[in-house]
N, C-alpha and C positions, 0 to 999 in steps of 0.2 A: 703514310700520306698518299701513296699510290692507290692503296685500297679505298681511301675516302674519295679520291678523284674518280675512280671507276664507279663507286656506289653513287656518287653525285651525277655522273653521266647517265647511268642506268635509270635513276629516279626521274631525271629530267626528260629523258627520251620517252619513257613509259607514260608519265603524267601528261606531257605535252602532246604526244601522239594520240593518247586516249581522249583527251579533251578536244583536240582538233577533229578527230573522227566523229565524236559525238555531235559537235557543232555542225559538221557537214550533213549528218543524218537528220538533224532537227531543222536546220535552217536552209539547207540547199547550197547553192554555188558560192555565194559571197558573204559569209558570216562575219568577216573581219573588216568590213567597210565602215568608215565613219566612227562615231563615238561608241557604237556597239562593240567594236574591236577592242577598245580600251577597257570596257566593262569585262569582256572575256579575259583579257590579259590580267586585270586586277583579280579576277576569280582564280586564275591560274597561280598568281603570286600568293594568294591566301592558301590555296591547297598545298603548294610547295612548302610554304612556311610551316604548315602543320605537320608535314611528314618528313622533311629533309633535316639533316643535322640531328638534333635530339628531338625525336617525334613526340607528339602530344601525349601518347599513351605511356611514355617513360615516367618513372617515379620522379616527382618534383619538377616536371617540365611544363606545367600548364601555363605559367606566366611567360616563360621563355618562348614557347611555341606561339602564344598569342601575340607577343611583340613581333616575332618573325613574320607572322601572318599579316599584321598591319603594315609593317615596313615593306614586306614582300609585295603587297598590293601597289604601293606607291612606286617601288622600284620597277615592277613589271610594266606599269604605264610608261615610265621613263625609257625602259628598254625598247618597248614597242614604238615609242616616238622615234628613237634612234634608228630602229630597223626600217622605218618607213622611208628613210633617206638612203638606204643601201641600194645601189643600182644593180640588183641581181634578180633575175626572173627564174622562178622555180618551174619545172615542167609539171604537167598534169600527173597527180598522184592519187590513186584510190578514189576516183570520182571528183576530186578537186581540180578545177581547171588551172591552166598555167596563169601565174600571177606573180607580181613582185614579192620579195621576201616578207615585207611588212604587211602585206594584205593576203598572204597565203595562209590558210588555217593551220595546216600541218607545220609549215616552216616557221611561222611567227610564234605559235604557242610552244613548239619544241625548243626554239631558241631561247625564249623567255624562261621556260621551266628549267632548261639545262643550265643556263647561266646562274640562276638563283640557287638551284640545288647544289651545284658545284661550290658556290660561294658558302652556302650554309654547311655543307659537309666538311669543307676544309677548315672552316672557322670552328667547328665543334671539335674539342680536344678529346672527348670521350671520357674524361675523368669525372668520377662521382664526387660530389661535395663531401667534405669530412663532416662526420656527425659530431654533435656536441658543441660545436663552435670553438673548440680549443685547438691550438696548434699542435702539430704532431710531436714536437720536441719540448713541450711544456713540462717543467719539472713537477714531480708529484709532491704532495704535502708530506712533511715529516711527522708532524704531530697532529692528531685529531683535535678539533676545537673542544675546549672544556665546556662543561655544563654550567656556565655562569660564574665560575670562580674568578674571572677577571684576568687581566694581562699579566699580573705577577705570577699566578699559577702556571700560565702558559709558558712564561720565561723559565720558571723552575723546571718544568717538564722538558723543555728543550735542552736546558743545561744538563739534566740527568741523562738524556739520550746521547749528548755529545761526550760526556764523561764515560759512558758505557762503551761507546765506539772507540775512545782512546784506550781504554783498558783492554779491549779485545785486540787492539793492534800491538799491545805490549809496551805502552809508554808509562 
């Protein structure tokens, strides 16, 4: 569990910082103002949903990663909305001016990405689904199905196998 927590933190910090830095290079000083900030947060949620937990390139993870991406977009907008009310001002970092947490490109996107990726990583148990759709403890068949002889022949074959098993045990 600690490993998943650390992986989630690393994914969140790298993705959030990378997107924040890219936004600063493309749009300048205030890329997180207004509705544009929510669009960038939703994009961050989609990207984190695709790579955190069970990533999209894993075998059989296409649907799960797609659902995480859609839900991540909505959750990211909600997280950004909550961050806008946090009365904490971040200092100037790497060309981004000092701004409140919810309007700072690095701070807001790193917080959104880190919260989502930690949640997805801890939620992912890492177990692969069992193939064949059968339970692990399912009993195996004793007799193979007959080639059209009917239920009477199946019953006779089963009785013969049981009598052979009793004979081997010495009864």
